[in-house]
C-alpha positions in Angstrom: 12.2 13.8 20.0 11.3 10.5 18.2 8.5 10.7 15.7 5.7 8.3 15.5 5.7 7.1 11.8 3.2 4.6 10.5 4.1 2.4 7.6 0.7 0.9 6.7 0.5 -2.3 4.6 4.3 -2.6 4.9 4.6 -6.0 3.2 8.3 -6.8 2.9 9.6 -3.2 3.6 9.9 -2.8 7.4 12.6 -0.1 8.2 13.8 0.7 11.7 12.3 3.8 13.2 8.8 3.0 11.8 5.7 1.3 13.1 5.3 -1.3 10.4 1.9 -2.8 10.1 0.4 -5.4 7.8 -2.7 -7.5 7.7 -1.0 -10.5 6.2 -1.3 -13.7 8.3 1.7 -15.2 6.5 3.8 -12.1 7.3 3.0 -12.0 10.9 3.4 -15.7 11.8 7.0 -15.5 10.6 7.8 -14.1 14.1 7.0 -17.5 15.5 10.1 -19.7 14.9 8.6 -23.1 14.1 5.8 -21.6 12.1 8.3 -19.3 10.3 10.1 -22.3 9.0 6.9 -23.8 7.6 5.8 -20.5 6.0 9.3 -20.0 4.5 9.0 -23.4 2.9 5.5 -22.6 1.5 6.1 -19.0 0.6 9.8 -18.4 0.1 9.3 -15.8 -2.7 9.6 -12.9 -0.2 12.4 -12.2 2.2 11.4 -9.8 4.9 13.8 -7.2 6.2 12.9 -7.8 9.8 10.3 -9.4 12.1 9.1 -6.1 13.6 5.5 -5.9 12.3 2.2 -5.3 13.9 -1.1 -6.7 12.7 -3.5 -3.9 11.6 -6.8 -4.3 9.8 -7.4 -1.1 7.8 -11.1 -1.9 7.4 -11.6 -1.0 11.1 -10.9 2.2 13.2 -7.3 2.6 14.1 -6.1 2.0 17.7 -4.2 5.3 17.9 -5.2 8.3 19.9 -6.2 11.6 18.4 -3.2 13.9 17.5 -0.7 11.2 18.3 1.1 10.4 15.0 3.6 12.4 13.0 3.7 10.6 9.7 1.2 8.2 7.9 2.7 6.4 4.9 1.1 3.8 2.7 2.4 2.4 -0.6 0.3 0.4 -2.9 -2.2 -0.3 -0.1 -4.9 2.3 -0.5 -6.1 1.0 -3.8 -6.9 -2.4 -2.2 -9.5 -0.9 0.1 -13.2 -0.6 -0.8 -14.5 2.9 -1.1 -16.0 2.6 2.4 -12.7 1.5 3.9 -10.8 4.1 1.9 -12.9 6.9 3.4 -12.4 5.4 6.9 -8.6 5.2 6.2 -8.4 8.9 5.3 -10.6 10.0 8.2 -8.6 7.9 10.7 -5.3 9.2 9.3 -6.5 12.8 9.8 -7.8 12.1 13.3 -4.6 10.4 14.4 -2.1 12.8 12.9 -0.8 15.7 15.0 -1.4 19.2 13.7 1.3 19.7 11.1 1.6 15.9 10.6 1.9 14.6 7.1 0.4 11.8 5.0 2.0 10.3 1.9 0.0 7.9 -0.3 1.5 6.0 -3.2 -1.0 4.3 -5.5 -1.0 3.2 -9.2 -1.7 6.1 -11.5 -4.7 5.2 -13.6 -4.1 8.1 -16.0 -0.4 7.2 -16.6 -1.2 3.5 -17.0 -4.0 4.1 -19.5 -2.0 6.7 -21.4 0.8 4.2 -21.8 -1.5 1.5 -23.0 -3.2 3.9 -25.5 0.2 5.1 -26.8 1.4 1.5 -27.3 -1.9 0.5 -28.9 -1.8 3.5 -31.3 1.7 2.6 -32.3 0.9 -1.0 -32.8 3.0 -2.1 -29.8 0.3 -3.1 -27.4 0.3 -6.7 -26.2 -2.8 -8.8 -25.5 -5.1 -6.8 -23.3 -4.8 -9.6 -20.7 -1.4 -8.1 -19.7 -2.9 -4.7 -19.2 -6.0 -6.0 -17.3 -4.1 -8.4 -15.0 -0.9 -6.5 -14.3 -1.5 -2.8 -15.0 -4.9 -2.4 -13.3 -4.8 -5.7 -11.4 -8.1 -7.2 -12.4 -9.2 -10.7 -13.3 -6.3 -12.4 -11.6 -8.1 -15.7 -11.1 -5.7 -18.6 -11.5 -2.7 -16.4 -10.8 -1.4 -18.8 -8.1 -1.8 -21.9 -10.2 -3.0 -25.0 -8.5 -1.9 -24.6 -4.8 -1.8 -27.4 -2.4 -4.2 -28.0 0.5 -2.5 -25.8 3.1 -1.9 -22.9 0.6 -5.5 -23.0 -0.4 -6.6 -22.6 3.2 -4.3 -19.6 3.7 -5.3 -18.1 0.3 -9.0 -18.4 1.1 -8.5 -16.9 4.6 -6.5 -14.0 3.2 -8.9 -13.3 0.4 -6.4 -14.0 -2.5 -6.0 -12.8 -5.1 -5.5 -9.3 -3.7 -6.9 -7.3 -6.5 -7.4 -3.6 -6.7 -10.8 -2.5 -5.5 -10.5 1.0 -7.0 -8.1 3.0 -9.2 -7.1 6.6 -8.8 -5.5 9.4 -10.7 -3.9 12.5 -9.1 -7.1 14.6 -9.3 -9.5 12.0 -7.8 -7.1 11.0 -5.0 -6.4 14.6 -4.1 -10.1 15.4 -4.0 -10.7 12.6 -1.5 -7.9 13.8 0.7 -9.2 17.4 0.6 -12.7 16.2 1.6 -11.4 15.0 5.0 -9.4 18.1 5.6 -5.9 17.5 4.3 -4.2 20.7 3.1 -1.0 21.7 1.2 -1.4 18.8 -1.2 1.6 18.2 -3.4 2.3 15.6 -6.1 5.9 14.4 -6.0 7.9 11.5 -7.3 9.6 8.3 -6.2 12.0 8.9 -3.3 11.3 12.7 -3.0 9.4 14.0 0.0 8.7 17.3 1.6 8.0 15.8 5.0 9.8 12.5 5.3 13.5 12.6 5.7 14.1 8.9 5.5 11.7 8.4 2.5 14.2 6.1 0.7 14.1 3.7 3.7 10.4 3.2 3.6 9.8 3.6 -0.2 12.0 0.7 -1.3 15.1 0.5 -3.5 13.3 1.2 -6.8 10.1 2.3 -8.3 8.1 -0.7 -9.6 4.9 0.9 -10.9 3.6 4.0 -12.7 2.4 5.7 -9.5 1.0 8.8 -7.9 3.1 10.1 -4.9 1.0 12.6 -3.1 1.5 14.2 0.3 -0.8 16.4 2.4 -0.7 18.0 5.8 -3.1 18.2 8.7 -3.7 21.8 9.7 
């Protein structure tokens, strides 16, 4: 029996066998041939695996029935939600998952990132804090896109660029929030290793790109 597996905030990673969702306008219009050509010309930094993507706004209730989903997966998406939307995300994930269904969240690990910075600082290897602030915790990224032209500015404004982190988590704080909505059997794992997702490498990408938390939980 086929499983219903949600890959939320999929970005460029859209494996077969998953329901790949994203809120990016530029990602979704690539399905329209003539617009795809224009978008490729303006934003040719990312090559998408496939055009199979559904628009989904994670700031709103999900359009899935109770107990209808087997897997919920989100990588480097959850930290871009406000605290209100993050609570909605977890509640909706729990509602939509079948009993025994699993959730896997991948987010930047505030503890590991800060520890690395402190170790580098104490050993005299730390760079200008701008690097840490802009890239490690994804704050103060104004000017990141240079001086975009008219059409890019319109899209950037509509999409709310730059996409900065709205909150940062460590393993304890993220686990606490998951438990609060009812998730059980929480386990912290590592890149490419899962207790519940057989094709984890397909959805997790070809390599780890961030000091991250990989945490899974189950709906009882």
